[in-house]
C-alpha positions as CSV (number, residue, x, y, z in Angstrom):
1,M,185.1,-82.1,124.2
2,T,183.3,-84.2,121.7
3,Q,183.2,-83.4,118.0
4,T,179.6,-82.3,118.3
5,N,180.2,-80.0,121.2
6,R,183.1,-78.4,119.3
7,W,180.9,-77.9,116.2
8,L,178.1,-76.3,118.3
9,M,180.6,-74.0,120.0
10,W,181.8,-72.7,116.7
11,L,178.3,-72.3,115.4
12,L,177.2,-70.3,118.4
13,T,180.3,-68.1,118.2
14,G,179.7,-67.4,114.5
15,L,176.1,-66.5,115.2
16,A,177.1,-64.1,118.1
17,I,179.6,-62.3,115.9
18,V,177.1,-61.9,113.0
19,G,174.4,-60.6,115.5
20,C,176.7,-58.1,117.2
21,G,177.6,-56.4,113.9
22,K,173.9,-55.7,113.0
23,E,173.0,-52.2,112.0
24,E,170.5,-50.4,114.2
25,T,166.9,-50.2,112.8
26,L,165.2,-46.9,112.8
27,T,161.5,-46.3,113.2
28,Q,159.3,-45.4,110.3
29,G,156.4,-42.9,110.3
30,G,153.4,-44.2,112.1
31,Y,155.3,-46.7,114.3
32,I,153.4,-47.6,117.5
33,N,155.6,-48.7,120.5
34,L,154.6,-51.3,123.1
35,A,153.0,-48.7,125.3
36,G,150.6,-47.9,122.5
37,C,152.1,-44.5,121.7
38,E,152.9,-43.2,118.1
39,V,156.5,-42.3,117.9
40,P,158.3,-40.0,115.4
41,A,160.3,-41.5,112.5
42,G,164.1,-41.8,112.8
43,L,164.4,-43.1,116.3
44,T,166.1,-46.4,117.3
45,L,163.8,-49.0,118.6
46,E,165.3,-48.6,122.1
47,Q,164.6,-44.9,122.1
48,A,161.1,-45.5,120.7
49,E,160.2,-47.9,123.5
50,K,161.2,-45.4,126.2
51,I,158.5,-42.9,125.0
52,E,155.4,-42.8,127.1
53,C,152.2,-40.9,126.3
54,S,149.1,-39.8,128.1
55,A,146.6,-41.1,125.5
56,P,147.7,-44.3,123.7
57,V,146.5,-45.1,120.2
58,T,143.6,-47.5,120.4
59,G,142.7,-49.0,117.1
60,A,141.5,-47.6,113.8
61,L,139.2,-44.7,113.3
62,P,135.7,-45.5,111.9
């Protein structure tokens, strides 16, 4: 292994360790998921994206 490859391996390992210990982010009031549905506050982003609705939010009111 060259010195550069070894350095890159350590860098990627460090980034993976830092990323794995990240605290989960919770939704805030008024959060709109990718399906266009408003979801309640306090859900993880994974839970919020699983929510489906019959009438998605479509822009601001006049």
